N, C-alpha and C positions, 0 to 999 in steps of 0.2 A: 760838329754835333749841334743840333739846334737847342736853344735855351730851354724849351719846354721839356724835351727829352732829358736834358741834363738835370733839371729839377726833379723830374719823375724818378730817375735812377737814384739821385741823391736821397730822395725821400724813402725809397725802398731800402737803400743801404742803412739809413738811420733806423728804419723800422726793424730790419733784421738784427742790427746791432743791439737795439733796445730789447728785443725779444730774447736774444741770446743772453744778454746780461741778466734779465729777469729770471730766465731758466737757470742760469748758473747760481744766482743768489738763492733761489728756491731749493735747488739741489744741494747747495752747500749747507743751508740751514737744516734741511732734512738729514743730511749726512752727519752734521754736528749733533743733532738730536739723537740719532741712532748711536753714535759713538758715546754720547753721554749715557744713554740707556744701557749700553753694553758695559760700560765702566761701573755703573751702579749695580748691575747684575753680578759682575765679578766681585765687587765688594761684599754683596749679600752672600754669595757662595762662600767666600772666605770666612765671613762671620758665622755662617752655618757650620762650616768645617770645624771652627774653633769650638762652637757650642757642642757639637757631637763629641769632640775629644774630651771636653770637660765632663760631659755626661758619662762617657765611657770610663773615665778615670775615677769618678765617684761611684758609679754603678756598673762594674765590669760585666760584660755580657758573658753569661755562662754557656758552656757548650750545651747543645740540646740533650735532653734527658734520654740518653741511649741506654737501652737495656743491655747490661753486661752480665746478667745472671748466667750461671752455668746451666746449660740445657742438658738434661739426661735423656737418653733415648734418641729418637729421630728428631733432628733439629727442624725438619720441615713441618712438624706438628706444632711448633711454636710460632709459625708465621701467622700474621693477622692482616686483614685489610687495613689500609691507611697507615701502616708503619713506614718509617723512613728507609732510605737506602743504607744509612749508617747502621740501622738496626738489622737489616737483612744481611749486611756484611758481617756484623758481629755474630749472627746465627750461622750463616752458611759459608762465610769466607768470600774471597773475591771471585767474581764470575769468570768463566773461561772465555765467554764470548758475549758481546753486547750488540743488539740491533736497536737503532734509534729511528724514530719517525716524529712527525710534527706533534702528535698527541700523546707521546710517551715513549717508552722503550721497554725492551725485554732483555733480561739477564739469563744466561744459560749456564747451568752447573752440571758437570764441568765443561760441557760443550753443547752444541745444538741438539745432540742426541740424548742429553741428560735431562735434568729438571729445568723448569723455566719459572721465572718470577717476572710478572708484568707490572710496570709502573705507569701511572697516569701523568698528565701534563704538570702536576704539582709535585712530582717525584715521590709519590706515595704508592704503596702496593695496591694494585687493583685486582690481582688474582695470581694464581700460580698452579703449576702442574708438577707434582712430585716425580722424581725419576723412577 
């Protein structure tokens, strides 16, 4: 091999080695920074979990204000727009059939040939059809 070609190839090998080393160092420092950030986020999540537990122990979350009053007459007449699923269940009982879609769902009492209660995406009553 002639000396010129040897020096040229040796220079290329040194260049490739140097670029590989620089890339590895950059990748390693970036990976180290990401690992450090992930660890910091984990610690922050743990601290937040502890804080939530502390707050729950000092101020326990009460169950939603579900109407449990005794309804006389037709329970369908007690339905209102924006009441919760729990309130509907307390008035009408469990549905016989449920159809779900992206923007809400429909409950059927006692089945799809009976009454229907429609819920919006926030699980609140948006309308109903009495049986």
